[in-house]
N, C-alpha and C positions, 0 to 999 in steps of 0.2 A: 743621254739617257738617264741622267740624275737630276733633271730639273723637276719642276713642280708638275705632278701628274694628277691633280684634282679632277680633271676631265679625261682620264685615261680612256681609250677606246680599244686598246689591245695590251696583251702581256706577252713577255718573252720567258719561254721555258728553257732553264739552263740545261736540264737533263741530267746526263751523267758525265762526270769529269773523265779525262783520259784521252789517249790517242785514237786515231782513226782504226787502228788494228784492233784495239780493245772494243771499240764501238761495233765492229763487224763481228766480233766474237759474241758480244752481248746481244746483237740483233739475231744471230743465228739460234742462240740459246733460248732467247725469249720467244721468238717466232715459233720454235719447236713447241714450247710450253703452251703457247696460245693455240696452236693447231690442234695438240692433244685435247686441250680443254674443250674447244669447240666441237671437234669430232666426237669426243666421248659423250658430252652432254646431249648432242643431237641424236646419238645412237640410243642413248637412255630414254629420250623423249618419244622417239619413233617406236621403239620396241614396246614401251608402255602403252602407247596409244593403240598400236595395231594388235598385240596379242591379248586375248580375252583372259588368259591365265593370270595376267598382271593388273586385272581390272579390280583392284583392291584399294582401300584408302592409303595404305602404306606406299604403294607404287604411285598413286595419284599425287600425294605430296611430293614424292621423289622427283616426278616429272616437272613439277612447278619448281622445286628447288634447283633442278638442272637448268631450267630456262633462266632463273635468277642468276645463277652462277654465270652462265654464258653471257647474259646481257651486261653484268657488271664488269667482266673483263673487256667485253667489246666496247664499252664506253671509254675506256681508258688506255687499253694495250695498244691498239692500232696506232694511235697518236703517239704513244712512246716509241713504237718501232719506226715510225716515219721520222721521228726526231733523231734517232741513232743513225739514219742514213744522210741526214742533212748536216753540212758543215755550219758550225757556229750555233747560235740559239734559234729556237723554233718560236715563230709567232703565232698567237692564238687570240681571236677577237674577244672582246668583253662579253658578248652574247654567247659565243661558243664556250667560254670559260664558265659562265653561269649555269648554262644547260648541262655541261659536263658534270659540275659538282652537284647540281640538283639530282641528276639521274643516278650518279654513283652513290650519294647518300641514301636517296629513296629506295633504290634497289637493295642496298646493304640492310636498311632497317626492315624491309619486307622479309629479307632472308633470315634475320634473327627471330622474327616472330614465327616464321615457318619452322625453324628449328625447334622452338617451343612446342608448337602444335604437334610436330612429329614426336617429340618426347611424351606428350599426353597421349598420343595415339598408341605408343608402345606400351604405356602404362595400362591402358584399357585392355590392349591385346593379352597382356601377361597376367594382370591382377584380376581382370573381370572379363574372361574370355567368352563366357556364356551370354553376356549381353553386348558383346563387341559389335555385332552387325546392327543391333538397335541403336546403340549410342552413336557409332561412327557410320551412320547411313549417308547415302549419296547426297541428300539435301544438306546435312550438316557439314559434310566435307566440302562442298561447293561454296557455301556461305563463309566457312573459316578461311578458305584461300582467297575469296574476293575481299574479306575484311584485311587480311595480310598485305595484299597488294595495295589496296586503297589507303590504308593507314600510313603505309610508308611514304606514299606520295603526297599525302595531306600533311604529314607531320613535318616535312622538311621545307615547306613553303615559306614560313616565317624565318627560319634560320638562314636560308639562302638569301631571302629578301634583305635582311638586315646586314649580311656579309657584304653584299654588292651595293649597299648605300653608305658604305664607309668612303672616306676620302683618301684616295691613294696618292700621297704626295711625295713619299720618299724615293720611289723607284717604280719601274713597271716590269721588273725581272723577278720571276719566281724561280727560287732555287729548288726545283722539283721537276719530275717529268710529266705532271699533270696539274690541274688547278686545285691545289691543296689549300684548305680553309686555313690552316695555320700560317701558311706563307702569305696569304692574302692579308691577314691580321698583322703580320709582320711589316707589310708595306704601308699599313695605314698610319696617318699622322693623328687620327682621332683617339680620344681616351676610351678605349674599347674593353677595359678591365670588367666592367659590369656586364656587358654583352658576352665577353668570353666565359664569364661565371655562369650566366644563364644558359649558355650552349653547353657547358660542362654539366650542369645539372640535367639538361634534357638528354645528354648522352648516357648519363648514369641511369636515368629513368628507363631508356630503352634497353640498354644492355642488361641491367639487372632485373627489369620487369620481365624480360624473356628469359633470363637465366634462372630465377627463382622457381617458376613452374617446371623447369627442366631438371633442377636439383631435387625438388620434391617428388616429381615422377620417378626419377631413378632411385631415390631413397626407397620408395615403395616397391619398385621393381627389384632392387637387390634383396630386400627383405623377403619378397614372395619367392624369388628364385632359391634362396637359402632353405626355404621350407620344402622344397621339392625333394622327396626321398631318394630318387635316382640320380646317378651322375649323368646319364645320357639325357634325362629330362632337364637338368639344370643346364647342360651344355646347349640344348636346343633353344631353350628360353634366352639364354645369354647371347647366342649368336644371332637372334632376331634383332637385339639392340646394339650390338658391338660396333657395327659400322656407323651408326648415327652418333653413338657416344664418342667414337673417335673423332668424327668431324666436328662435334661440338667443342671438344677439347682444343682441337687445333684452331678452330675459328675464333673462339673467345679469347684464347691466350694471345693470338696475333693481333686481335682488334682491340683489346683492352688499352694497349700503349697508344694505339692511334687516336682513339676517341675519348676516353675517360682519362683526362689530364687537365688540371686547372690552368695550364699554361699552353696555349696553342702554338706558340712560337719557339718550339724545342729544337734541338740540334737537327740540321737538315739531313745529314748523312744517316743518322739513326732512323730518322723518319723515312728515308727513301728505302732502307732495308725492310723495315716494318711493311711499307706499303707494297713492296715487291712479294712479300709473304702473303699478304691479303689478296693482291690482284693477280699474281702470277702462279705462285707455288701451290697454295691451298686449293684453288679451283681446278688445278691440274690433277691433283691427288684425289680429290672427292669422287670423280667417276669411278676410279679403281677401287677406293675404299668401299663404296656402296654396292659394288657388282662382283669383284672377284671372290668375296667370301659369302656371296649369296647364291646358294645352290639353285634356287628357283629361277632366278634371273639368269645364271650362267646356262642352265638347261633350256631356257627359252632362246637364249642367243645361239646356242648350239644347234638348235632345231632350225632357227632362221637361217644360219649359215649353210646348213645341209640343204634346205629348200633352195636357196640362191645357187648352190653349186649344181643341183639337179636341173634348175632352169637354164643355166649357162651351158651345161653339157648337152641338154636337148637342142 
């Protein structure tokens, strides 16, 4: 498996080191996280779509964010879980590896853009409430969401294309649980320093291009909240943005290491842990962060549960 692989047709994923017992524990843990992520995000999407009280821009964006979170984890986590059940290394075809990397990166970029859009939405709601319905009308919201999805999928076409046009001659073993671009560069025998630098600049553009509007929006939001005379008014305004701000902090802090680095071939163990934060832990936490502290959503959910109980009882 260490000969020349310039015409590689498949890769082998090393996954997680350790014994079979450890793999079983990891499988149970990650499967639980994945199940909670999928069920939580589906619940958010269904309730937002069904209940008219949640037919507002904030919940419209939240529904799309939940869809992105669920799809991102589904692209990578099931393959990781299957690998934990298999003895030895897991084989993945070159085409499947390419598709997985493309979908994972594209969905991630769309999610970052949507984070920025939600920050601007909160800014308009807090700082310009009288014009909120005019600015954030249904036509604007729809187009912003379409642009977020389309931009993510268009932006990653060239980076994935150049990644899989490398010559993989060192090995075909990826020291990861999914097709990580850093590991692919590590297997290449081409001089990829310039390509890595361009991809680094593109990652900086996406991350900080979406982070700057978020920072500016929250700067104005905090300034406006501090001007509210009553403590209850300040708390009400702050609670509107707290869940989104928390997810932004967690999401950007865990992704900064993964994507904004001049050297893609960093330590595999540290990269694995950071990937787990992005793909398993954060998507599982987000449904709880966005809903448990949201009185309107919890009220709608409570009413839905009561309606289901009455139907079952009848």
